C-alpha positions as CSV (number, residue, x, y, z in Angstrom):
1,M,-7.6,-13.9,-48.0
2,T,-7.4,-12.5,-44.5
3,T,-10.2,-10.9,-42.7
4,A,-10.0,-7.7,-40.6
5,P,-10.7,-8.2,-36.9
6,Q,-14.0,-6.9,-35.7
7,P,-13.7,-3.9,-33.4
8,V,-14.4,-4.7,-29.8
9,Q,-17.0,-2.6,-28.1
10,V,-15.8,-1.6,-24.6
11,A,-18.1,0.4,-22.4
12,P,-16.3,3.5,-21.0
13,A,-15.7,3.6,-17.3
14,P,-17.5,6.2,-15.3
15,A,-15.4,9.2,-14.5
16,A,-15.9,8.9,-10.8
17,A,-14.3,5.4,-10.8
18,Y,-10.8,6.9,-11.2
19,R,-11.1,9.9,-8.9
20,A,-9.7,10.0,-5.4
21,T,-11.8,11.2,-2.4
22,T,-10.9,14.3,-0.4
23,A,-9.8,12.0,2.5
24,Q,-7.4,10.1,0.2
25,H,-6.0,13.4,-1.1
26,L,-5.4,14.6,2.5
27,I,-3.7,11.3,3.5
28,T,-1.4,11.6,0.4
29,I,-0.5,15.2,1.3
30,A,0.2,14.2,4.9
31,L,2.4,11.3,3.9
32,A,4.3,13.5,1.4
33,W,5.0,16.1,4.0
34,W,6.1,13.4,6.4
35,L,8.5,12.0,3.8
36,L,9.9,15.5,2.9
37,A,10.4,16.4,6.6
38,G,12.2,13.1,7.2
39,L,14.5,13.6,4.2
40,F,15.2,17.2,5.3
41,L,16.0,16.1,8.9
42,D,18.2,13.3,7.7
43,G,20.1,15.6,5.4
44,W,20.3,18.2,8.2
45,D,21.9,15.6,10.5
46,S,24.4,14.6,7.9
47,F,25.3,18.2,7.2
48,D,25.5,19.0,10.9
49,C,28.0,16.1,11.4
50,L,30.2,17.5,8.6
51,V,30.2,21.0,10.0
52,H,30.7,19.9,13.6
53,P,32.9,16.8,13.7
54,S,32.5,16.5,17.5
55,K,28.9,15.6,17.0
56,R,29.8,12.7,14.6
57,S,30.4,10.4,17.6
58,M,27.0,11.2,19.0
59,S,25.1,10.2,15.9
60,N,27.3,7.2,15.1
61,T,26.6,4.3,17.6
62,D,29.4,2.1,16.3
63,S,32.2,2.0,18.8
64,D,35.4,0.4,17.5
């Protein structure tokens, strides 16, 4: 005959243990804006090189 395992009593963590501070939120927002701005500018440069082929040689530093 098998026995059922006894339930383990785990104390719940306090709610504040998993919450970020205001400073952490602001840092996250600033980094997200920095990332989005970088992606936008990188895409803009790629688009600009497609529209104006003469600018392609300026952004490409490889000279063959």
